[in-house]
N, C-alpha and C positions, 0 to 999 in steps of 0.2 A: 223531080225523086229518081234517085239510083235505083238499081235492081235490089239491092239490099232493103235499103229501107221501104221500098214498095210492097217488097215479099213481106216482110214483120208486117206493114198496117194493114196488109189485105188477110194475114192470115196469122195473126197476134197467138201468143201462147196461152191455152187456155185458161181464163183469170185475167189474163192482162200481163203486162211485162212490169216486173220489178222496177223501182228507180235507178237501180245501178246498171240494169240492161239497156234502159232507157240513156242514161248517162254515157254508157259507148257505144251506142249506137249512134247520137248525135254528136256526140263530141263536146257535151257541157257538163261541167262539174255538178257532182248531187246536191250538194248545199246550192248551186244555183237553181236548180228544178227546184227543189224543196220553197227556196225563196222565192220566185215566179208563184208558185201555190198559193203561198203564206198570204203576198202581199196583194199580187194582180189578178188570184182566182185564175190562173194558167196550171193547171192540177188536172187528176183524175175524175171524170165526172163522178163517180162512183169507187168506195173504198173499201178493201177485206176487211168484214169484223168492225166495219164505221172507222177504222185506225191506217191500216195498211194503205201504201198507196199501190194501186195495180192499174196500170194506163193500157186502154183499148186501143184499137187502129183510130179513131176518133182524137183520140187525146193525142196521140202523137201527130197525128196531121195540124192540130192544133199548134205543137210546139215547134213544129217545122215553119210553119207560119210567122211564130213568135220571134225564133232563130235569126231567119232571112230578114225581117225587119229589124231587128237588134245590129246584127253585120251590117245593115246598111247605114247606120249610125242614128235609129231614132230612138230616142230614149224610152224605157222600158214600159214605161206605165202608157205611153202612146200607143208602143206596139203592140201591147197587151191589149188596149181598149181597139186598136183594128183588127186585131187577130181574132177576138170575141165576137167582131161584128155580125162575122163569117156564121156564128152560130146563136144558142138562143141562151147563152149564160150571160149575167149582169156584168157589164164593164164594170171596172175598177175605179176609183176617184180620180179626179184630175192629178197629175204630177206635181206636187211642190216644187219651190225654189230648190236648182241644184241637184235633182234625181238623178241618179246614177243608171247607168246600163247594167244589165246582169241582174241586178235585183242583190248584189254582194258588194257594192263599193268601187266597180271596175265599170267606167263605159266601155261600152264595146266599138271594136274598131270596125273603120270602113274597110271590110273585108273585100279583097280584090276579086275574088270568086273562088270555086271550088276547083280541087286537086283532083287531077284523073288518076286514080289509084288503081282501077280495075277491077276484076275479080279477086278480092282477098278477104281476110276475117275482118269480122263486123268490129271489132277494136281498132283496126288498122281505118277504117271509115272516119270514127271517132275521132282519131288523134287527128287525120290530116283536117277536119273541120273544126277542132279545138285551134291548131297551128296557125290555121287560114286567118280566125279569129283574134289572134295572139292571145290565147285565154290560159295565163300561165299555170293557173290551179288545175284548169282541166287536164291541161299535159299532163302535169307531175300527177294527178290522180290515176289516170289512164295509163302511164308509164308502169307507175307502182304496180296497176292491178294486173297488167298484162305480165309483168314480170314473174308476179306471182302465181298466178294462173298457171301460166304455160313453161316455168323454167326460163331463164335468161336466154340459153340457146334459140328455143323455139320463138321465143318474143324477140329477139334480134332477127331471126330470118323470116320469120311470117308478119310481123306489127310493125317493128322499128324501121329495116333497111324498104321495105314497098313504101313508107310514105316519107323517108328521105330522096327515096328515087323520084318519087311523085313532085316532090319539090322542086328538085334538081332540074327536070323535065321542064317544071312551069317556067323558073327561073331564066332557061335557056331559050324559052321561045315568047316571054315576056318582059326581057328589058330587066331593068332596075325593080320593077314592080314588086318580085317575091324576095329579096334580099333579106327584108326584116324578117318574113317567115322562116326564111331557111337560117338564119342565124339565131331567133328564138329557140326553134324548135331542137336543132343542133345544143344549145346551151343545156336545155331541159333532158334531153337524150344523155348527155353527160352526165348531168347533174344524177339521175336516175341511174345509171350505170356506175358511178362513186357510191352511190347509197348500197346498191347493191354485194361491191366488193367488201364493204365495212363489215360486213354479217360473221366472218369466221375469221380467226387470227392464223398466220400460215405454221404449218406441221414444221418440226425441227427435221432435220437430216435430210431434207429434198433439195435439192440445185437450185438456184435460180434461175431464173427466165427474164431476159435482158429485152426490153421491147422499143425500138425508136423508129421512128420517121428516116427515109435517107436526107441529106444535108439539104435539099429543095424542097422538099416534101412537106406541105403544111395539113395533107387531112390526118388526120388523128381519129376520129368518131371508131373505126373498124378495131386497131388496135387498142381503144379504150373498153373496148365489148370484149375483146380477149384477155385483157390484163382483169378486168371483171370475174370473167368465167376461171380465170385460174385462181383467183383469189376467192372464189365460193367453192373452189376444190379443196382450200387449202395448201395450194403451190405458192410458193415465193416467187415475187414478179415485181420487177424495177421497170416503171412505165417512164420514157423520156419523152416522148412527146414528139412535138412536129420540129423538122428540119433541124436535127441533133449534127453540128458540124463533126467533121471526122475525128480531128483531133481531142473533141470531147468523146466520142464513142470509144475510143482507145483508151482513152484514161479511164472510164467506167465500166470497160471490161476488165482493166487492171487491179481495180479498187473492190469492184464485187465477186469478181471469179465464176460468171455465169456459166450455167452447163449448156445452156442456148440463147442464142442472139437472136431474133425476128426482126427483118426489117423490110418496111413496108413503102410502097412506090403506090401511088395511084394511077400513074400516067407513064406511057413509056421514057418521056422527058427526064423524069425523077430516079427511075432505075439505073443501077450502074454494076456491071460487072466486075469493072475495078476495085470498086468498094467491097464487095460482098469477099473476093481475093483478099483483100486487105486486111478484113475484117477475122477470116479464116486464119489468118496468117499469127493475129494477135495471141502472146502466150501470159498465162498468169500460173501464180503460186510460187510455192520456195523455189529454190534452184534444185535440179536433180529429180524435181517430181512436178516440172511445169507441163501444164492443160492447155488446150484450146476449146472454144467453145464450139458448141455444132451450132451452123447458120443456117436459119432459114428464111425464106423469101416470102412475103403475102405481099397480096395485092395485085390488081389486072396491070398496074405497070409494066409486070414481069411477064408479061404473056410474049410468046417469040423472041425471048433474048434468056433465057434460064441459064446461067453458070451452069457448067456440069460437074453431075453429081448430088446438086444443091437441093433442097428439096422445097416444094412449094403447094403448100397445103390449100386444096380446093375450096376451103370455106373454114367458118370459124370451129365447128366440132369437129374437122378433122385437125387442124392447127393444136387444138386444146388435146386431142388424143395422143399427137406426137409429142410434145412439150412435157405431158404427164410420165410418158414413157422416157424421155431424155432425163427428166428431174428425178428420177427413183434410181438410176444408175449409178 
């Protein structure tokens, strides 16, 4: 049991934790917890006012046991009986044919192991557990809740990025075993960012920001986060994604007339000073009043080879602030 879970199970909140808090802690969808309670008796031993679920440390330990067994591939009814065997509560009836894991129509995946997330927010640990279980519903709910609770910038820095980094570290040391975790988590992060970006229409009169990866770069999530943050501020943005060819980038600049262009490079191998100079030289607009975009470079690939005079924001917040100023000129 990790430190965050141990602390909460040893000293739970007064009256116990809510279902939502436990879901964030364990990376299980709240609907799954309610289904386990209703179908298998894996729920709070007592309820506030007879109805509201409040989870004590003992209840959470029982849930952890249930999660561990379903993660290993055991059907939920069998897992519930095994978990309840360690307590004095009655076990559920035997599973019927075709019993599904999770109690909500999805069989639990055989998770390869926990992610090394370190000391981070509780939501980050829950998201990591959901990712390892390939629990799509839980990931969606946890990502949406984190963005709504902390805002996109803080959720990206303190919940999403630490989890993505943990997946990357595990993938590097575990061969091919975590590729499915990384791909599914990345897809759900991308989906959550797009949902957040669709909440506000762009304001009129502001300059457009064009976001693109360098021609050999395929990592897009950080740019997607910047695109979503700009959209939430009502700032116009065009997100061109991975590996945009130089000729296509030139055409996009001429056709959109952006106030700024952001070039993302994850590694030194994909960063190109020549590309920056080429983009800086592109002119757009009517003859006699032509303009050039302000070029920003972003991502760790530019470290040590930053073109002279070109801005390199250190993070999402700094990039958003710089683009907000440029777009209003």
